[in-house]
C-alpha positions in Angstrom: 17.4 91.9 107.2 16.8 88.2 107.0 19.1 85.9 109.0 22.0 84.6 106.9 25.1 82.6 107.8 26.9 82.7 104.5 29.5 85.5 104.6 30.7 84.7 101.1 27.3 85.6 99.6 26.7 88.6 101.9 25.8 91.7 99.9 28.4 94.4 99.3 26.4 97.6 99.1 24.2 97.6 102.3 27.2 97.7 104.8 29.2 99.9 102.5 26.4 102.5 102.1 25.5 102.3 105.8 29.1 103.3 106.8 29.5 105.9 104.1 26.1 107.5 104.7 26.6 107.8 108.5 30.1 109.2 108.3 29.2 111.6 105.4 26.2 112.8 107.5 28.5 113.5 110.5 30.9 115.3 108.2 28.1 117.5 106.7 26.6 118.2 110.1 29.9 119.2 111.6 30.7 121.4 108.6 27.4 123.2 109.3 28.5 123.9 112.8 31.6 125.7 111.5 29.2 128.1 109.7 26.8 128.4 112.6 29.6 129.0 115.2 32.7 129.7 113.1 36.2 128.7 114.3 38.4 131.7 115.3 41.8 130.0 115.3 43.7 126.8 114.4 42.5 126.8 110.8 43.9 123.9 108.7 46.3 125.1 106.1 45.1 122.8 103.4 42.8 123.7 100.5 40.4 121.8 98.2 39.1 123.7 95.1 37.1 126.7 96.3 35.3 127.9 99.4 32.6 125.3 99.7 34.9 122.3 99.1 37.4 123.9 101.5 34.7 123.7 104.2 33.6 120.2 103.5 37.0 118.5 103.0 38.8 120.7 105.6 36.3 120.1 108.4 38.4 117.4 110.0 41.8 118.4 108.6 43.3 118.6 112.1 46.1 117.1 114.2 47.7 114.0 112.5 46.0 115.0 109.2 48.7 117.7 108.9 51.5 115.0 109.1 49.9 112.7 106.5 49.2 115.5 104.1 52.7 116.9 104.7 54.2 113.6 103.8 52.0 113.3 100.8 53.2 116.7 99.6 56.9 116.8 100.6 57.9 113.3 101.5 59.6 112.5 104.8 61.3 115.9 105.4 61.8 115.4 109.2 62.7 112.6 111.5 59.4 113.0 113.5 57.3 112.3 110.4 58.8 108.8 110.1 56.5 107.5 112.8 53.7 107.6 110.2 54.1 104.6 107.9 54.1 105.3 104.1 51.3 103.5 102.3 48.5 106.0 103.1 50.3 109.2 102.2 51.7 107.4 99.1 48.2 106.6 98.0 47.0 110.1 98.8 49.9 111.5 96.7 48.9 109.4 93.7 45.2 110.0 93.9 45.8 113.7 94.6 47.5 114.0 91.2 44.4 112.7 89.6 41.8 114.8 91.4 43.9 117.9 91.8 43.9 118.2 95.6 45.6 116.0 98.1 43.1 117.1 100.8 40.2 115.9 98.6 42.1 112.7 97.8 42.8 112.0 101.5 39.2 112.4 102.6 37.8 110.3 99.7 40.3 107.5 100.2 39.4 107.4 103.9 35.7 107.3 103.3 35.9 104.7 100.5 38.2 102.6 102.7 35.8 102.8 105.6 33.0 101.6 103.4 35.1 98.6 102.2 36.2 97.9 105.8 32.5 97.7 106.8 31.9 95.1 104.0 34.8 92.9 105.2 33.7 93.2 108.8 30.2 92.3 107.8 31.3 89.3 105.7 33.7 88.1 108.4 31.1 88.1 111.1 28.0 86.8 109.4 29.1 83.1 109.5 30.0 83.5 113.2 27.1 85.5 114.7 24.5 86.0 111.9 23.3 88.9 109.8 21.6 90.8 112.5 24.7 91.1 114.8 27.0 91.8 111.8 24.6 94.6 110.7 24.6 96.0 114.2 28.5 95.8 114.4 28.7 98.0 111.3 26.4 100.5 112.9 28.4 100.7 116.1 31.6 101.0 114.1 30.2 103.8 112.1 28.8 105.6 115.1 31.9 105.2 117.3 33.0 108.6 118.5 36.5 108.5 117.1 35.3 107.5 113.7 35.4 111.1 112.5 38.9 110.1 111.2 37.1 108.1 108.5 36.4 111.4 106.8 39.8 112.9 107.5 43.4 112.6 106.3 44.1 109.7 108.7 45.3 106.2 107.9 42.8 104.4 110.2 40.1 103.6 107.6 42.7 102.2 105.1 44.3 100.1 107.8 40.9 98.7 108.9 40.0 97.8 105.4 43.3 96.0 104.8 43.4 94.2 108.1 39.8 93.0 108.0 40.4 92.1 104.3 43.5 90.1 105.2 41.6 88.0 107.8 38.7 87.5 105.4 41.0 86.3 102.7 42.7 83.9 105.0 39.5 82.4 106.3 38.3 82.2 102.6 41.4 80.0 101.9 43.3 82.6 99.9 46.6 82.7 101.7 48.6 84.9 99.3 45.9 87.5 99.1 45.8 87.4 102.9 49.5 87.9 103.1 49.5 90.7 100.6 46.8 92.6 102.3 48.4 92.0 105.6 51.7 93.3 104.4 50.0 96.4 103.1 48.3 96.8 106.4 51.8 96.8 108.1 52.9 99.4 105.5 50.0 101.5 106.7 50.5 101.1 110.5 53.0 99.2 112.5 50.2 97.6 114.6 49.4 95.5 111.5 51.9 93.0 112.9 49.0 92.0 115.3 47.6 90.1 112.3 50.5 87.6 112.4 49.2 85.4 115.3 45.7 84.9 113.9 47.0 84.4 110.4 49.5 81.9 111.6 46.6 79.9 113.2 44.7 79.9 109.9 47.7 79.2 107.6 49.4 76.6 109.8 50.2 73.5 107.7 47.5 70.8 108.0 49.7 68.0 106.4 53.2 67.3 105.4 52.9 67.9 101.6 55.0 70.6 100.1 51.9 72.7 99.4 50.8 72.5 103.0 54.2 73.2 104.4 54.3 76.4 102.3 50.9 77.7 103.5 52.5 80.1 106.0 54.9 81.5 103.3 52.6 84.5 102.6 53.4 85.8 106.2 56.8 86.8 104.7 55.0 89.8 103.4 54.9 91.2 106.9 58.7 91.5 107.5 59.1 92.5 103.9 56.9 95.5 104.4 58.9 96.6 107.5 62.2 95.9 105.7 61.1 97.9 102.7 60.3 100.9 104.9 63.5 100.5 106.9 65.6 100.4 103.7 64.1 103.7 102.6 64.7 105.3 106.0 68.3 104.0 105.9 68.7 105.7 102.5 66.9 108.9 103.6 68.2 109.3 107.2 71.0 106.9 107.5 69.1 104.9 110.1 66.8 102.0 109.2 65.1 102.3 112.6 64.4 106.0 112.5 60.7 105.4 112.8 61.2 103.6 116.2 63.4 106.5 117.4 60.8 109.0 116.4 58.1 107.1 118.3 60.2 107.0 121.4 61.9 110.5 121.4 59.4 112.7 119.5 56.1 111.1 120.3 57.2 109.9 123.8 55.9 106.4 123.5 57.9 103.8 125.5 57.9 100.1 125.8 58.8 98.5 129.2 60.5 95.1 129.5 57.1 94.1 131.1 55.4 94.9 127.9 51.6 95.1 128.1 51.6 94.4 131.8 53.4 97.7 132.5 51.1 99.5 130.1 48.0 98.0 131.9 49.3 99.1 135.3 50.2 102.6 134.2 46.9 103.1 132.5 44.8 101.9 135.4 46.9 103.8 137.8 46.6 107.0 135.8 42.9 106.4 135.6 42.6 106.0 139.4 44.6 109.2 140.1 42.6 111.1 137.5 39.3 110.0 139.0 40.6 111.0 142.5 41.7 114.4 141.2 38.2 115.1 139.7 36.3 113.8 142.7 38.4 115.6 145.3 39.9 118.7 143.8 37.7 119.9 141.0 37.2 123.7 141.4 33.8 125.2 141.5 32.2 127.5 139.0 33.6 125.6 136.0 37.1 126.9 137.1 36.2 130.5 136.6 37.7 132.9 135.6 40.4 131.0 133.8 38.6 127.7 133.2 39.6 124.3 134.6 43.3 123.8 135.0 45.3 121.6 132.6 45.7 119.0 135.3 42.0 118.4 135.4 41.9 118.1 131.7 44.5 115.4 131.8 42.7 113.8 134.8 39.5 113.5 132.8 41.3 112.0 129.8 43.0 109.4 132.0 39.9 108.5 133.9 37.7 108.1 130.8 40.4 106.3 128.8 40.9 103.9 131.7 37.2 103.1 131.7 37.3 102.5 128.0 40.3 100.2 128.5 38.3 98.2 131.0 35.4 97.9 128.5 37.8 97.0 125.7 39.4 94.2 127.8 36.0 92.8 128.6 35.0 92.9 124.9 38.3 91.2 124.1 37.3 88.3 126.3 33.8 88.3 124.8 35.3 88.2 121.3 37.6 85.3 122.3 34.6 83.4 123.7 32.1 84.1 121.0 33.9 84.7 117.8 36.5 81.9 117.8 40.2 81.7 117.9 41.0 83.8 114.8 39.1 87.0 115.6 39.6 86.5 119.3 43.4 86.2 118.8 43.4 89.3 116.6 41.5 91.3 119.3 44.0 90.0 121.9 47.1 90.7 119.8 45.8 94.3 119.2 45.3 94.9 122.8 48.8 93.6 123.6 50.3 96.0 121.0 48.3 99.0 122.3 49.3 98.4 125.9 52.9 97.8 125.0 53.4 101.4 123.8 52.2 104.0 126.3 52.9 107.7 127.0 54.2 108.9 130.4 51.6 111.4 131.5 48.6 110.1 129.6 49.4 106.4 129.0 46.4 105.8 126.8 46.9 108.8 124.5 45.0 108.1 121.2 43.7 104.8 122.6 40.1 105.6 121.7 41.0 106.1 118.1 43.4 103.1 118.0 40.5 100.8 119.1 39.0 101.3 115.6 41.6 98.7 114.5 40.1 96.2 117.0 36.9 95.5 115.0 36.2 92.2 116.8 35.4 94.2 119.9 32.6 96.0 118.0 31.2 92.7 116.9 31.4 91.4 120.5 29.5 94.4 121.7 26.9 94.0 119.0 26.5 90.3 120.0 26.1 91.2 123.7 23.5 93.9 122.8 21.6 91.3 120.8 21.1 89.3 123.9 20.4 92.3 126.1 18.1 94.4 123.9 17.2 96.9 126.7 20.8 98.1 126.6 21.0 98.6 122.9 19.2 101.9 122.7 21.2 103.6 125.4 24.5 102.4 123.8 23.6 103.5 120.3 22.3 106.9 121.5 25.4 107.3 123.6 27.7 106.5 120.7 25.9 108.9 118.4 25.7 111.7 121.0 29.4 111.5 122.0 30.3 111.1 118.3 28.6 114.4 117.5 30.3 116.2 120.4 33.7 114.7 119.5 33.3 115.7 115.8 32.5 119.3 116.7 35.4 119.5 119.1 37.8 117.8 116.7 36.9 120.3 113.9 38.0 123.1 116.2 41.4 121.5 117.0 40.4 120.1 120.4 42.4 117.0 121.0 40.1 114.1 120.6 42.0 111.5 118.5 
């Protein structure tokens, strides 16, 4: 594609179709593996219309998909479900009435939102790094191993579309649209609050006129989104902070007074000990006859996630240096949020999937690969290969994301 630095006039359909085509291809290929080597247990309990649509739309209906679809069907019927913010299941419920299946609605919403997110990411980054890098960033985002959730009943695609759209609106001098999309992002996932620092930089008053002093006013949409959900929880459960209690007590996520510093230490420490376990104590013969013990599975997760964390921290620095204060600050804020809420045994549980929210890191990686073309092919092939394996495992209820 020709080099272009005008994000406002960047085309809509090429990045949209690239994302949708790649993720739909992974969905179809993984569905085929369920025919070639059928699953024998852990079948998703959700249905589409008939056998063939059950296969396609139910391929990735695993893990958190059950929570989102359960909320869409029955509302918040347990305290544990309150950890999942309401916008995505609410949209699924509404669209499900129109299409006759909440499972179909959930997958279609995620795929459509992923395509729109790709457009916003593309248009945000074209003025900063040019068309070639922006095009490459969309490819990396689409091939990322955890992106199978873009074709499942997960809120990640909707959140990415809203958060990237909020930043794009702010940089296009549409503050109220930015605030509205940002508030909707918070209503989708609590990590949407990471948008506040970069939006505050963009919307900070540039003069003393009334209009300028009111520029940050759209940021009130963020606490309004949290307050609205809290008011519902107070009515439903008698506790406006039930979602926080669910995160801590049911999902075992904790925040230390040291915040991200403690999360960073715990994550790297777990990664070190996991690596030592695998290097020093891994049993021979693939752990026969019972397979590798559970401790080695946890060790592998901690070691690999620690490596991913190191890469993400480096890309956060690259984003800050190459993409400017706004996207760099969003990448940094996202990392602070992710490291401030960790799990005891596997501190970085779900971290690979959560990185989908940190789209500036994908742009930073694309920019680095542009300058080091020999590294591009191994990275792209590696993304695609791991994505295929992760998709097959996830479809069979193996914990991936």
